[in-house]
N, CA, C, O and CB atoms as a CASP TS submission, in Angstrom:
PFRMAT TS
TARGET T0000
AUTHOR 0000-0000-0000
METHOD Language model
MODEL 1
PARENT N/A
ATOM      1  N   MET     1     144.834 108.672 277.608  1.00  0.00           N
ATOM      2  CA  MET     1     146.043 108.039 277.801  1.00  0.00           C
ATOM      3  C   MET     1     146.263 107.546 279.111  1.00  0.00           C
ATOM      4  O   MET     1     145.979 108.236 280.090  1.00  0.00           O
ATOM      5  CB  MET     1     147.038 108.845 277.469  1.00  0.00           C
ATOM      6  N   ILE     2     146.748 106.401 279.213  1.00  0.00           N
ATOM      7  CA  ILE     2     147.214 105.656 280.447  1.00  0.00           C
ATOM      8  C   ILE     2     148.379 105.268 280.589  1.00  0.00           C
ATOM      9  O   ILE     2     148.987 104.604 279.750  1.00  0.00           O
ATOM     10  CB  ILE     2     146.632 104.644 280.672  1.00  0.00           C
ATOM     11  N   ARG     3     148.866 105.677 281.778  1.00  0.00           N
ATOM     12  CA  ARG     3     150.171 105.375 282.086  1.00  0.00           C
ATOM     13  C   ARG     3     150.448 103.947 282.384  1.00  0.00           C
ATOM     14  O   ARG     3     149.544 103.330 282.947  1.00  0.00           O
ATOM     15  CB  ARG     3     150.558 106.152 283.138  1.00  0.00           C
ATOM     16  N   HIS     4     151.530 103.328 282.104  1.00  0.00           N
ATOM     17  CA  HIS     4     151.989 101.982 282.225  1.00  0.00           C
ATOM     18  C   HIS     4     152.005 101.606 283.875  1.00  0.00           C
ATOM     19  O   HIS     4     151.683 100.513 284.341  1.00  0.00           O
ATOM     20  CB  HIS     4     153.508 101.862 281.489  1.00  0.00           C
ATOM     21  N   ASN     5     152.396 102.616 284.532  1.00  0.00           N
ATOM     22  CA  ASN     5     152.485 102.461 286.150  1.00  0.00           C
ATOM     23  C   ASN     5     151.012 102.428 286.694  1.00  0.00           C
ATOM     24  O   ASN     5     150.719 101.913 287.773  1.00  0.00           O
ATOM     25  CB  ASN     5     153.349 103.807 286.909  1.00  0.00           C
ATOM     26  N   ASP     6     150.223 102.953 285.950  1.00  0.00           N
ATOM     27  CA  ASP     6     148.617 103.166 286.496  1.00  0.00           C
ATOM     28  C   ASP     6     147.873 101.987 286.295  1.00  0.00           C
ATOM     29  O   ASP     6     146.750 101.917 286.793  1.00  0.00           O
ATOM     30  CB  ASP     6     147.757 104.349 285.718  1.00  0.00           C
ATOM     31  N   ILE     7     148.339 101.028 285.624  1.00  0.00           N
ATOM     32  CA  ILE     7     147.362  99.805 285.231  1.00  0.00           C
ATOM     33  C   ILE     7     148.309  98.454 285.380  1.00  0.00           C
ATOM     34  O   ILE     7     149.498  98.366 285.071  1.00  0.00           O
ATOM     35  CB  ILE     7     146.709  99.974 283.482  1.00  0.00           C
ATOM     36  N   THR     8     147.491  97.471 285.914  1.00  0.00           N
ATOM     37  CA  THR     8     147.901  96.302 286.324  1.00  0.00           C
ATOM     38  C   THR     8     148.184  95.631 284.851  1.00  0.00           C
ATOM     39  O   THR     8     147.692  96.051 283.803  1.00  0.00           O
ATOM     40  CB  THR     8     146.817  95.581 287.319  1.00  0.00           C
ATOM     41  N   ASP     9     149.054  94.531 284.968  1.00  0.00           N
ATOM     42  CA  ASP     9     149.624  93.841 283.805  1.00  0.00           C
ATOM     43  C   ASP     9     148.277  92.994 283.482  1.00  0.00           C
ATOM     44  O   ASP     9     147.990  92.974 282.285  1.00  0.00           O
ATOM     45  CB  ASP     9     151.119  92.887 284.142  1.00  0.00           C
ATOM     46  N   LYS    10     147.527  92.390 284.231  1.00  0.00           N
ATOM     47  CA  LYS    10     146.370  91.607 283.894  1.00  0.00           C
ATOM     48  C   LYS    10     145.178  92.764 283.093  1.00  0.00           C
ATOM     49  O   LYS    10     144.603  92.451 282.051  1.00  0.00           O
ATOM     50  CB  LYS    10     145.765  90.843 285.461  1.00  0.00           C
ATOM     51  N   ASP    11     144.971  94.037 283.761  1.00  0.00           N
ATOM     52  CA  ASP    11     144.107  94.809 283.021  1.00  0.00           C
ATOM     53  C   ASP    11     144.697  95.352 281.583  1.00  0.00           C
ATOM     54  O   ASP    11     144.005  95.552 280.585  1.00  0.00           O
ATOM     55  CB  ASP    11     143.712  95.932 283.918  1.00  0.00           C
ATOM     56  N   LEU    12     145.926  95.521 281.669  1.00  0.00           N
ATOM     57  CA  LEU    12     146.507  95.834 280.279  1.00  0.00           C
ATOM     58  C   LEU    12     146.281  94.718 279.306  1.00  0.00           C
ATOM     59  O   LEU    12     145.733  94.913 278.221  1.00  0.00           O
ATOM     60  CB  LEU    12     148.040  96.103 280.353  1.00  0.00           C
ATOM     61  N   ARG    13     146.713  93.533 279.708  1.00  0.00           N
ATOM     62  CA  ARG    13     146.447  92.533 278.580  1.00  0.00           C
ATOM     63  C   ARG    13     145.054  92.344 278.346  1.00  0.00           C
ATOM     64  O   ARG    13     144.786  91.740 277.308  1.00  0.00           O
ATOM     65  CB  ARG    13     147.037  91.187 278.850  1.00  0.00           C
ATOM     66  N   SER    14     144.025  92.744 279.115  1.00  0.00           N
ATOM     67  CA  SER    14     142.664  92.683 278.876  1.00  0.00           C
ATOM     68  C   SER    14     142.221  93.559 278.019  1.00  0.00           C
ATOM     69  O   SER    14     141.357  93.255 277.196  1.00  0.00           O
ATOM     70  CB  SER    14     141.978  92.792 279.912  1.00  0.00           C
ATOM     71  N   LYS    15     142.849  94.983 278.111  1.00  0.00           N
ATOM     72  CA  LYS    15     142.503  96.148 277.330  1.00  0.00           C
ATOM     73  C   LYS    15     143.027  95.888 275.815  1.00  0.00           C
ATOM     74  O   LYS    15     142.448  96.220 274.780  1.00  0.00           O
ATOM     75  CB  LYS    15     143.171  97.494 278.008  1.00  0.00           C
ATOM     76  N   ILE    16     144.240  95.226 275.942  1.00  0.00           N
ATOM     77  CA  ILE    16     144.783  95.049 274.487  1.00  0.00           C
ATOM     78  C   ILE    16     143.873  94.044 273.846  1.00  0.00           C
ATOM     79  O   ILE    16     143.600  94.216 272.658  1.00  0.00           O
ATOM     80  CB  ILE    16     146.371  94.517 274.419  1.00  0.00           C
ATOM     81  N   LYS    17     143.377  93.032 274.473  1.00  0.00           N
ATOM     82  CA  LYS    17     142.785  91.906 273.714  1.00  0.00           C
ATOM     83  C   LYS    17     141.465  92.524 273.309  1.00  0.00           C
ATOM     84  O   LYS    17     141.055  92.348 272.162  1.00  0.00           O
ATOM     85  CB  LYS    17     142.623  90.488 274.580  1.00  0.00           C
ATOM     86  N   HIS    18     140.843  93.166 274.097  1.00  0.00           N
ATOM     87  CA  HIS    18     139.700  93.918 273.566  1.00  0.00           C
ATOM     88  C   HIS    18     139.621  95.133 272.658  1.00  0.00           C
ATOM     89  O   HIS    18     138.607  95.714 272.274  1.00  0.00           O
ATOM     90  CB  HIS    18     139.116  94.269 274.531  1.00  0.00           C
ATOM     91  N   GLN    19     140.940  95.410 272.380  1.00  0.00           N
ATOM     92  CA  GLN    19     141.309  96.688 271.598  1.00  0.00           C
ATOM     93  C   GLN    19     141.027  97.901 272.212  1.00  0.00           C
ATOM     94  O   GLN    19     140.707  98.903 271.574  1.00  0.00           O
ATOM     95  CB  GLN    19     140.661  96.763 270.351  1.00  0.00           C
ATOM     96  N   GLU    20     141.124  97.860 273.361  1.00  0.00           N
ATOM     97  CA  GLU    20     140.812  99.420 274.089  1.00  0.00           C
ATOM     98  C   GLU    20     142.178 100.068 274.177  1.00  0.00           C
ATOM     99  O   GLU    20     142.237 101.265 274.459  1.00  0.00           O
ATOM    100  CB  GLU    20     140.093  99.359 275.815  1.00  0.00           C
ATOM    101  N   ILE    21     143.266  99.380 273.959  1.00  0.00           N
ATOM    102  CA  ILE    21     144.611  99.929 273.841  1.00  0.00           C
ATOM    103  C   ILE    21     145.013  99.381 272.566  1.00  0.00           C
ATOM    104  O   ILE    21     144.985  98.168 272.354  1.00  0.00           O
ATOM    105  CB  ILE    21     145.604  99.564 275.021  1.00  0.00           C
ATOM    106  N   ARG    22     145.442 100.356 271.582  1.00  0.00           N
ATOM    107  CA  ARG    22     146.065  99.978 270.295  1.00  0.00           C
ATOM    108  C   ARG    22     147.323 100.490 270.023  1.00  0.00           C
ATOM    109  O   ARG    22     148.016  99.910 269.187  1.00  0.00           O
ATOM    110  CB  ARG    22     145.296 100.332 269.249  1.00  0.00           C
ATOM    111  N   PHE    23     147.782 101.589 270.651  1.00  0.00           N
ATOM    112  CA  PHE    23     149.022 102.218 270.535  1.00  0.00           C
ATOM    113  C   PHE    23     149.745 102.355 271.824  1.00  0.00           C
ATOM    114  O   PHE    23     149.089 102.321 272.865  1.00  0.00           O
ATOM    115  CB  PHE    23     148.854 103.482 269.937  1.00  0.00           C
ATOM    116  N   GLY    24     151.152 102.522 271.857  1.00  0.00           N
ATOM    117  CA  GLY    24     151.955 102.777 272.894  1.00  0.00           C
ATOM    118  C   GLY    24     152.815 103.850 272.625  1.00  0.00           C
ATOM    119  O   GLY    24     153.065 104.187 271.468  1.00  0.00           O
ATOM    120  N   GLY    25     153.359 104.497 273.757  1.00  0.00           N
ATOM    121  CA  GLY    25     153.980 105.757 273.516  1.00  0.00           C
ATOM    122  C   GLY    25     155.175 106.204 274.560  1.00  0.00           C
ATOM    123  O   GLY    25     155.098 105.956 275.763  1.00  0.00           O
ATOM    124  N   ASN    26     156.026 106.729 274.101  1.00  0.00           N
ATOM    125  CA  ASN    26     157.143 107.198 275.295  1.00  0.00           C
ATOM    126  C   ASN    26     156.824 108.637 275.508  1.00  0.00           C
ATOM    127  O   ASN    26     156.906 109.514 274.648  1.00  0.00           O
ATOM    128  CB  ASN    26     158.893 107.047 274.834  1.00  0.00           C
ATOM    129  N   SER    27     156.430 108.797 276.823  1.00  0.00           N
ATOM    130  CA  SER    27     156.020 110.087 277.448  1.00  0.00           C
ATOM    131  C   SER    27     157.023 111.214 277.544  1.00  0.00           C
ATOM    132  O   SER    27     156.741 112.407 277.433  1.00  0.00           O
ATOM    133  CB  SER    27     155.583 109.822 278.773  1.00  0.00           C
ATOM    134  N   LYS    28     158.391 110.638 277.792  1.00  0.00           N
ATOM    135  CA  LYS    28     159.571 111.496 277.624  1.00  0.00           C
ATOM    136  C   LYS    28     159.713 112.185 276.237  1.00  0.00           C
ATOM    137  O   LYS    28     159.639 113.399 276.041  1.00  0.00           O
ATOM    138  CB  LYS    28     160.791 110.671 277.875  1.00  0.00           C
ATOM    139  N   LEU    29     159.924 111.233 275.319  1.00  0.00           N
ATOM    140  CA  LEU    29     160.284 111.685 273.957  1.00  0.00           C
ATOM    141  C   LEU    29     158.948 112.120 272.945  1.00  0.00           C
ATOM    142  O   LEU    29     159.042 112.648 271.837  1.00  0.00           O
ATOM    143  CB  LEU    29     161.133 110.435 273.288  1.00  0.00           C
ATOM    144  N   LYS    30     157.798 111.772 273.596  1.00  0.00           N
ATOM    145  CA  LYS    30     156.659 112.287 272.834  1.00  0.00           C
ATOM    146  C   LYS    30     156.517 111.600 271.577  1.00  0.00           C
ATOM    147  O   LYS    30     156.216 112.226 270.561  1.00  0.00           O
ATOM    148  CB  LYS    30     156.772 113.722 272.581  1.00  0.00           C
ATOM    149  N   ILE    31     156.729 110.252 271.572  1.00  0.00           N
ATOM    150  CA  ILE    31     156.529 109.318 270.306  1.00  0.00           C
ATOM    151  C   ILE    31     155.559 108.302 270.681  1.00  0.00           C
ATOM    152  O   ILE    31     155.448 107.861 271.825  1.00  0.00           O
ATOM    153  CB  ILE    31     157.893 108.578 269.792  1.00  0.00           C
ATOM    154  N   TYR    32     154.759 107.892 269.533  1.00  0.00           N
ATOM    155  CA  TYR    32     153.815 106.775 269.727  1.00  0.00           C
ATOM    156  C   TYR    32     153.981 105.887 268.478  1.00  0.00           C
ATOM    157  O   TYR    32     154.328 106.283 267.365  1.00  0.00           O
ATOM    158  CB  TYR    32     152.276 107.289 269.915  1.00  0.00           C
ATOM    159  N   GLY    33     153.662 104.554 268.857  1.00  0.00           N
ATOM    160  CA  GLY    33     153.681 103.682 267.653  1.00  0.00           C
ATOM    161  C   GLY    33     152.930 102.451 268.069  1.00  0.00           C
ATOM    162  O   GLY    33     152.214 102.448 269.071  1.00  0.00           O
ATOM    163  N   THR    34     153.091 101.443 267.323  1.00  0.00           N
ATOM    164  CA  THR    34     152.365 100.186 267.347  1.00  0.00           C
ATOM    165  C   THR    34     152.778  99.347 268.757  1.00  0.00           C
ATOM    166  O   THR    34     153.893  99.556 269.235  1.00  0.00           O
ATOM    167  CB  THR    34     152.751  99.325 265.941  1.00  0.00           C
ATOM    168  N   LEU    35     151.984  98.524 269.325  1.00  0.00           N
ATOM    169  CA  LEU    35     152.383  97.724 270.437  1.00  0.00           C
ATOM    170  C   LEU    35     153.411  96.684 270.136  1.00  0.00           C
ATOM    171  O   LEU    35     154.100  96.162 271.012  1.00  0.00           O
ATOM    172  CB  LEU    35     151.239  97.095 270.996  1.00  0.00           C
ATOM    173  N   SER    36     153.493  96.385 268.797  1.00  0.00           N
ATOM    174  CA  SER    36     154.530  95.341 268.388  1.00  0.00           C
ATOM    175  C   SER    36     155.909  95.933 267.844  1.00  0.00           C
ATOM    176  O   SER    36     156.685  95.264 267.162  1.00  0.00           O
ATOM    177  CB  SER    36     153.900  94.428 267.251  1.00  0.00           C
ATOM    178  N   CYS    37     156.142  97.307 268.232  1.00  0.00           N
ATOM    179  CA  CYS    37     157.315  97.886 267.739  1.00  0.00           C
ATOM    180  C   CYS    37     158.434  97.523 268.637  1.00  0.00           C
ATOM    181  O   CYS    37     158.191  97.549 269.844  1.00  0.00           O
ATOM    182  CB  CYS    37     157.177  99.347 267.600  1.00  0.00           C
ATOM    183  N   ALA    38     159.757  97.151 268.201  1.00  0.00           N
ATOM    184  CA  ALA    38     160.692  96.759 268.820  1.00  0.00           C
ATOM    185  C   ALA    38     161.135  97.934 269.809  1.00  0.00           C
ATOM    186  O   ALA    38     161.423  97.732 270.988  1.00  0.00           O
ATOM    187  CB  ALA    38     161.634  96.280 267.897  1.00  0.00           C
ATOM    188  N   SER    39     161.155  99.076 269.244  1.00  0.00           N
ATOM    189  CA  SER    39     161.554 100.255 270.209  1.00  0.00           C
ATOM    190  C   SER    39     160.652 100.314 271.251  1.00  0.00           C
ATOM    191  O   SER    39     161.142 100.305 272.380  1.00  0.00           O
ATOM    192  CB  SER    39     161.586 101.641 269.562  1.00  0.00           C
ATOM    193  N   GLY    40     159.534 100.369 271.152  1.00  0.00           N
ATOM    194  CA  GLY    40     158.529 100.282 272.215  1.00  0.00           C
ATOM    195  C   GLY    40     158.586  99.130 273.179  1.00  0.00           C
ATOM    196  O   GLY    40     158.204  99.293 274.338  1.00  0.00           O
ATOM    197  N   LYS    41     158.978  98.140 272.816  1.00  0.00           N
ATOM    198  CA  LYS    41     159.075  96.962 273.809  1.00  0.00           C
ATOM    199  C   LYS    41     160.378  97.133 274.750  1.00  0.00           C
ATOM    200  O   LYS    41     160.461  96.551 275.831  1.00  0.00           O
ATOM    201  CB  LYS    41     159.171  95.498 272.959  1.00  0.00           C
ATOM    202  N   LYS    42     161.342  97.941 274.272  1.00  0.00           N
ATOM    203  CA  LYS    42     162.419  98.245 275.155  1.00  0.00           C
ATOM    204  C   LYS    42     162.305  99.306 276.160  1.00  0.00           C
ATOM    205  O   LYS    42     163.177  99.434 277.020  1.00  0.00           O
ATOM    206  CB  LYS    42     163.461  98.534 274.427  1.00  0.00           C
ATOM    207  N   MET    43     161.238 100.104 276.100  1.00  0.00           N
ATOM    208  CA  MET    43     160.839 101.178 276.876  1.00  0.00           C
ATOM    209  C   MET    43     160.659 100.947 278.141  1.00  0.00           C
ATOM    210  O   MET    43     160.064  99.923 278.475  1.00  0.00           O
ATOM    211  CB  MET    43     159.814 101.700 276.467  1.00  0.00           C
ATOM    212  N   LYS    44     161.193 101.959 279.209  1.00  0.00           N
ATOM    213  CA  LYS    44     160.958 101.628 280.439  1.00  0.00           C
ATOM    214  C   LYS    44     159.479 101.779 281.034  1.00  0.00           C
ATOM    215  O   LYS    44     158.825 102.786 280.765  1.00  0.00           O
ATOM    216  CB  LYS    44     161.847 102.338 281.122  1.00  0.00           C
ATOM    217  N   ARG    45     159.048 100.932 281.712  1.00  0.00           N
ATOM    218  CA  ARG    45     157.667 101.027 282.219  1.00  0.00           C
ATOM    219  C   ARG    45     157.292 102.505 282.664  1.00  0.00           C
ATOM    220  O   ARG    45     156.210 102.953 282.286  1.00  0.00           O
ATOM    221  CB  ARG    45     157.497 100.034 283.436  1.00  0.00           C
ATOM    222  N   GLU    46     158.077 103.235 283.397  1.00  0.00           N
ATOM    223  CA  GLU    46     157.958 104.499 284.042  1.00  0.00           C
ATOM    224  C   GLU    46     157.571 105.556 283.036  1.00  0.00           C
ATOM    225  O   GLU    46     156.920 106.526 283.422  1.00  0.00           O
ATOM    226  CB  GLU    46     159.239 104.862 284.741  1.00  0.00           C
ATOM    227  N   ILE    47     157.969 105.419 281.621  1.00  0.00           N
ATOM    228  CA  ILE    47     157.696 106.250 280.572  1.00  0.00           C
ATOM    229  C   ILE    47     156.823 105.894 279.631  1.00  0.00           C
ATOM    230  O   ILE    47     156.591 106.673 278.706  1.00  0.00           O
ATOM    231  CB  ILE    47     158.686 106.531 280.006  1.00  0.00           C
ATOM    232  N   ARG    48     156.210 104.682 279.713  1.00  0.00           N
ATOM    233  CA  ARG    48     155.479 104.137 278.665  1.00  0.00           C
ATOM    234  C   ARG    48     153.946 104.577 279.024  1.00  0.00           C
ATOM    235  O   ARG    48     153.460 104.622 280.154  1.00  0.00           O
ATOM    236  CB  ARG    48     155.739 102.500 278.550  1.00  0.00           C
ATOM    237  N   VAL    49     153.315 104.885 277.814  1.00  0.00           N
ATOM    238  CA  VAL    49     151.888 105.329 277.948  1.00  0.00           C
ATOM    239  C   VAL    49     151.179 104.462 276.817  1.00  0.00           C
ATOM    240  O   VAL    49     151.792 103.893 275.913  1.00  0.00           O
ATOM    241  CB  VAL    49     151.685 107.046 277.731  1.00  0.00           C
ATOM    242  N   PHE    50     149.747 104.441 277.004  1.00  0.00           N
ATOM    243  CA  PHE    50     149.019 103.648 276.053  1.00  0.00           C
ATOM    244  C   PHE    50     147.949 104.600 275.477  1.00  0.00           C
ATOM    245  O   PHE    50     147.640 105.593 276.136  1.00  0.00           O
ATOM    246  CB  PHE    50     148.391 102.333 276.723  1.00  0.00           C
ATOM    247  N   PHE    51     147.376 104.359 274.305  1.00  0.00           N
ATOM    248  CA  PHE    51     146.378 105.054 273.701  1.00  0.00           C
ATOM    249  C   PHE    51     145.324 104.079 272.957  1.00  0.00           C
ATOM    250  O   PHE    51     145.657 103.023 272.419  1.00  0.00           O
ATOM    251  CB  PHE    51     147.026 106.037 272.766  1.00  0.00           C
ATOM    252  N   PHE    52     144.141 104.530 272.999  1.00  0.00           N
ATOM    253  CA  PHE    52     143.203 103.724 272.243  1.00  0.00           C
ATOM    254  C   PHE    52     143.254 104.096 270.773  1.00  0.00           C
ATOM    255  O   PHE    52     143.134 103.202 269.935  1.00  0.00           O
ATOM    256  CB  PHE    52     141.789 103.892 272.787  1.00  0.00           C
ATOM    257  N   GLU    53     143.436 105.445 270.386  1.00  0.00           N
ATOM    258  CA  GLU    53     143.373 105.654 268.960  1.00  0.00           C
ATOM    259  C   GLU    53     144.536 106.585 268.783  1.00  0.00           C
ATOM    260  O   GLU    53     144.996 107.180 269.758  1.00  0.00           O
ATOM    261  CB  GLU    53     141.957 106.243 268.421  1.00  0.00           C
ATOM    262  N   GLU    54     145.002 106.725 267.644  1.00  0.00           N
ATOM    263  CA  GLU    54     145.981 107.314 267.105  1.00  0.00           C
ATOM    264  C   GLU    54     145.906 108.927 267.363  1.00  0.00           C
ATOM    265  O   GLU    54     146.852 109.640 267.699  1.00  0.00           O
ATOM    266  CB  GLU    54     145.981 106.901 265.713  1.00  0.00           C
ATOM    267  N   THR    55     144.554 109.330 267.126  1.00  0.00           N
ATOM    268  CA  THR    55     144.146 110.783 267.129  1.00  0.00           C
ATOM    269  C   THR    55     144.461 111.309 268.589  1.00  0.00           C
ATOM    270  O   THR    55     144.812 112.474 268.776  1.00  0.00           O
ATOM    271  CB  THR    55     142.508 110.975 266.734  1.00  0.00           C
ATOM    272  N   LEU    56     144.330 110.467 269.528  1.00  0.00           N
ATOM    273  CA  LEU    56     144.608 110.828 270.907  1.00  0.00           C
ATOM    274  C   LEU    56     146.011 111.142 271.193  1.00  0.00           C
ATOM    275  O   LEU    56     146.271 112.136 271.870  1.00  0.00           O
ATOM    276  CB  LEU    56     144.199 109.781 271.780  1.00  0.00           C
ATOM    277  N   ALA    57     146.929 110.394 270.743  1.00  0.00           N
ATOM    278  CA  ALA    57     148.311 110.356 270.794  1.00  0.00           C
ATOM    279  C   ALA    57     148.631 111.776 270.193  1.00  0.00           C
ATOM    280  O   ALA    57     149.348 112.521 270.861  1.00  0.00           O
ATOM    281  CB  ALA    57     148.951 109.075 269.998  1.00  0.00           C
ATOM    282  N   ILE    58     148.128 112.215 268.927  1.00  0.00           N
ATOM    283  CA  ILE    58     148.619 113.320 268.171  1.00  0.00           C
ATOM    284  C   ILE    58     147.982 114.574 268.957  1.00  0.00           C
ATOM    285  O   ILE    58     148.653 115.588 269.148  1.00  0.00           O
ATOM    286  CB  ILE    58     148.184 113.213 266.547  1.00  0.00           C
ATOM    287  N   ASN    59     146.792 114.465 269.355  1.00  0.00           N
ATOM    288  CA  ASN    59     146.237 115.392 270.236  1.00  0.00           C
ATOM    289  C   ASN    59     147.017 115.855 271.505  1.00  0.00           C
ATOM    290  O   ASN    59     146.962 117.016 271.911  1.00  0.00           O
ATOM    291  CB  ASN    59     145.052 114.856 270.622  1.00  0.00           C
ATOM    292  N   LYS    60     147.736 114.889 272.096  1.00  0.00           N
ATOM    293  CA  LYS    60     148.631 115.051 273.306  1.00  0.00           C
ATOM    294  C   LYS    60     150.041 115.442 272.844  1.00  0.00           C
ATOM    295  O   LYS    60     150.968 115.493 273.652  1.00  0.00           O
ATOM    296  CB  LYS    60     148.697 113.696 274.173  1.00  0.00           C
ATOM    297  N   GLY    61     150.197 115.712 271.566  1.00  0.00           N
ATOM    298  CA  GLY    61     151.625 116.154 270.980  1.00  0.00           C
ATOM    299  C   GLY    61     152.540 115.141 270.901  1.00  0.00           C
ATOM    300  O   GLY    61     153.709 115.441 271.145  1.00  0.00           O
ATOM    301  N   PHE    62     152.263 113.940 270.598  1.00  0.00           N
ATOM    302  CA  PHE    62     153.183 112.879 270.364  1.00  0.00           C
ATOM    303  C   PHE    62     153.243 112.680 268.801  1.00  0.00           C
ATOM    304  O   PHE    62     152.214 112.760 268.130  1.00  0.00           O
ATOM    305  CB  PHE    62     152.734 111.556 271.146  1.00  0.00           C
ATOM    306  N   ARG    63     154.268 112.462 268.333  1.00  0.00           N
ATOM    307  CA  ARG    63     154.691 112.189 266.979  1.00  0.00           C
ATOM    308  C   ARG    63     154.799 110.675 266.613  1.00  0.00           C
ATOM    309  O   ARG    63     155.018 109.863 267.511  1.00  0.00           O
ATOM    310  CB  ARG    63     156.008 112.847 266.764  1.00  0.00           C
ATOM    311  N   PRO    64     154.661 110.302 265.405  1.00  0.00           N
ATOM    312  CA  PRO    64     154.715 108.907 265.042  1.00  0.00           C
ATOM    313  C   PRO    64     156.122 108.327 265.091  1.00  0.00           C
ATOM    314  O   PRO    64     157.074 109.065 264.838  1.00  0.00           O
ATOM    315  CB  PRO    64     154.148 108.727 263.685  1.00  0.00           C
ATOM    316  N   CYS    65     156.302 107.082 265.392  1.00  0.00           N
ATOM    317  CA  CYS    65     157.577 106.420 265.358  1.00  0.00           C
ATOM    318  C   CYS    65     158.076 106.157 263.978  1.00  0.00           C
ATOM    319  O   CYS    65     157.330 105.723 263.100  1.00  0.00           O
ATOM    320  CB  CYS    65     157.504 105.170 266.088  1.00  0.00           C
ATOM    321  N   GLY    66     159.488 106.451 263.764  1.00  0.00           N
ATOM    322  CA  GLY    66     159.966 106.251 262.577  1.00  0.00           C
ATOM    323  C   GLY    66     160.179 104.847 262.161  1.00  0.00           C
ATOM    324  O   GLY    66     160.342 104.587 260.969  1.00  0.00           O
ATOM    325  N   LEU    67     160.190 103.850 263.144  1.00  0.00           N
ATOM    326  CA  LEU    67     160.463 102.673 263.000  1.00  0.00           C
ATOM    327  C   LEU    67     159.174 101.752 262.487  1.00  0.00           C
ATOM    328  O   LEU    67     159.130 100.995 261.517  1.00  0.00           O
ATOM    329  CB  LEU    67     161.040 102.313 264.227  1.00  0.00           C
ATOM    330  N   CYS    68     158.300 102.019 263.311  1.00  0.00           N
ATOM    331  CA  CYS    68     157.022 101.070 262.921  1.00  0.00           C
ATOM    332  C   CYS    68     155.916 101.748 262.336  1.00  0.00           C
ATOM    333  O   CYS    68     154.942 101.070 262.007  1.00  0.00           O
ATOM    334  CB  CYS    68     156.415 100.348 264.133  1.00  0.00           C
ATOM    335  N   MET    69     155.908 103.064 262.140  1.00  0.00           N
ATOM    336  CA  MET    69     154.981 103.810 261.429  1.00  0.00           C
ATOM    337  C   MET    69     155.592 104.774 260.427  1.00  0.00           C
ATOM    338  O   MET    69     155.356 105.979 260.510  1.00  0.00           O
ATOM    339  CB  MET    69     154.160 104.507 262.354  1.00  0.00           C
ATOM    340  N   LYS    70     156.389 104.256 259.460  1.00  0.00           N
ATOM    341  CA  LYS    70     157.128 104.838 258.584  1.00  0.00           C
ATOM    342  C   LYS    70     156.488 105.880 257.702  1.00  0.00           C
ATOM    343  O   LYS    70     157.044 106.956 257.476  1.00  0.00           O
ATOM    344  CB  LYS    70     157.661 103.900 257.898  1.00  0.00           C
ATOM    345  N   GLU    71     155.323 105.551 257.209  1.00  0.00           N
ATOM    346  CA  GLU    71     154.463 106.683 256.308  1.00  0.00           C
ATOM    347  C   GLU    71     153.988 107.602 257.142  1.00  0.00           C
ATOM    348  O   GLU    71     153.925 108.759 256.728  1.00  0.00           O
ATOM    349  CB  GLU    71     153.198 106.161 255.493  1.00  0.00           C
ATOM    350  N   ALA    72     153.593 107.320 258.368  1.00  0.00           N
ATOM    351  CA  ALA    72     152.801 108.425 259.196  1.00  0.00           C
ATOM    352  C   ALA    72     154.090 109.296 259.668  1.00  0.00           C
ATOM    353  O   ALA    72     153.904 110.491 259.899  1.00  0.00           O
ATOM    354  CB  ALA    72     151.769 107.742 260.644  1.00  0.00           C
ATOM    355  N   TYR    73     155.219 108.817 259.799  1.00  0.00           N
ATOM    356  CA  TYR    73     156.332 109.468 260.513  1.00  0.00           C
ATOM    357  C   TYR    73     156.898 110.306 259.253  1.00  0.00           C
ATOM    358  O   TYR    73     157.537 111.326 259.512  1.00  0.00           O
ATOM    359  CB  TYR    73     157.484 108.333 261.271  1.00  0.00           C
ATOM    360  N   LYS    74     156.695 109.921 257.852  1.00  0.00           N
ATOM    361  CA  LYS    74     157.341 110.709 256.878  1.00  0.00           C
ATOM    362  C   LYS    74     156.394 111.936 256.676  1.00  0.00           C
ATOM    363  O   LYS    74     156.827 113.065 256.446  1.00  0.00           O
ATOM    364  CB  LYS    74     157.618 109.881 255.538  1.00  0.00           C
ATOM    365  N   LYS    75     155.182 111.653 256.771  1.00  0.00           N
ATOM    366  CA  LYS    75     154.028 112.695 256.591  1.00  0.00           C
ATOM    367  C   LYS    75     154.324 113.777 257.688  1.00  0.00           C
ATOM    368  O   LYS    75     154.549 114.954 257.406  1.00  0.00           O
ATOM    369  CB  LYS    75     152.432 111.994 256.804  1.00  0.00           C
ATOM    370  N   TRP    76     154.304 113.254 259.015  1.00  0.00           N
ATOM    371  CA  TRP    76     154.759 114.159 260.030  1.00  0.00           C
ATOM    372  C   TRP    76     155.808 115.006 259.746  1.00  0.00           C
ATOM    373  O   TRP    76     155.623 116.223 259.779  1.00  0.00           O
ATOM    374  CB  TRP    76     155.102 113.520 261.088  1.00  0.00           C
ATOM    375  N   LYS    77     156.953 114.507 259.454  1.00  0.00           N
ATOM    376  CA  LYS    77     158.244 115.116 259.272  1.00  0.00           C
ATOM    377  C   LYS    77     158.132 116.164 258.126  1.00  0.00           C
ATOM    378  O   LYS    77     158.597 117.298 258.239  1.00  0.00           O
ATOM    379  CB  LYS    77     159.334 114.021 258.961  1.00  0.00           C
ATOM    380  N   ASN    78     157.456 115.696 256.963  1.00  0.00           N
ATOM    381  CA  ASN    78     157.173 116.643 255.774  1.00  0.00           C
ATOM    382  C   ASN    78     156.434 117.859 256.248  1.00  0.00           C
ATOM    383  O   ASN    78     156.781 118.940 255.773  1.00  0.00           O
ATOM    384  CB  ASN    78     156.307 115.935 254.636  1.00  0.00           C
ATOM    385  N   GLU    79     155.352 117.817 257.222  1.00  0.00           N
ATOM    386  CA  GLU    79     154.531 118.815 257.638  1.00  0.00           C
ATOM    387  C   GLU    79     155.296 119.672 258.644  1.00  0.00           C
ATOM    388  O   GLU    79     154.871 120.810 258.844  1.00  0.00           O
ATOM    389  CB  GLU    79     153.274 118.253 258.186  1.00  0.00           C
ATOM    390  N   THR    80     156.390 119.241 259.306  1.00  0.00           N
ATOM    391  CA  THR    80     157.051 120.202 260.317  1.00  0.00           C
ATOM    392  C   THR    80     158.308 120.888 259.832  1.00  0.00           C
ATOM    393  O   THR    80     158.845 121.767 260.506  1.00  0.00           O
ATOM    394  CB  THR    80     157.423 119.450 261.592  1.00  0.00           C
ATOM    395  N   ILE    81     158.784 120.481 258.641  1.00  0.00           N
ATOM    396  CA  ILE    81     159.755 121.240 258.048  1.00  0.00           C
ATOM    397  C   ILE    81     159.421 122.464 257.395  1.00  0.00           C
ATOM    398  O   ILE    81     160.302 123.141 256.864  1.00  0.00           O
ATOM    399  CB  ILE    81     160.352 120.524 257.223  1.00  0.00           C
TER
END
């Protein structure tokens, strides 16, 4: 997990380009999603985190975004009820 405040914009773009970062998340709400998600793009830099793979986000206690990851969110929701 990489905190947005701990990485320069140049390094962030490079990691995204080389697919070293594939998911973004909200550290306050513990939600992760795709980098192209509209909700994620509105997030404050202070609470944004990045992940290489989905399993890392899940292992850190994050849940899928209901907007950009609908199927994964439905599965998560059904498992927690």
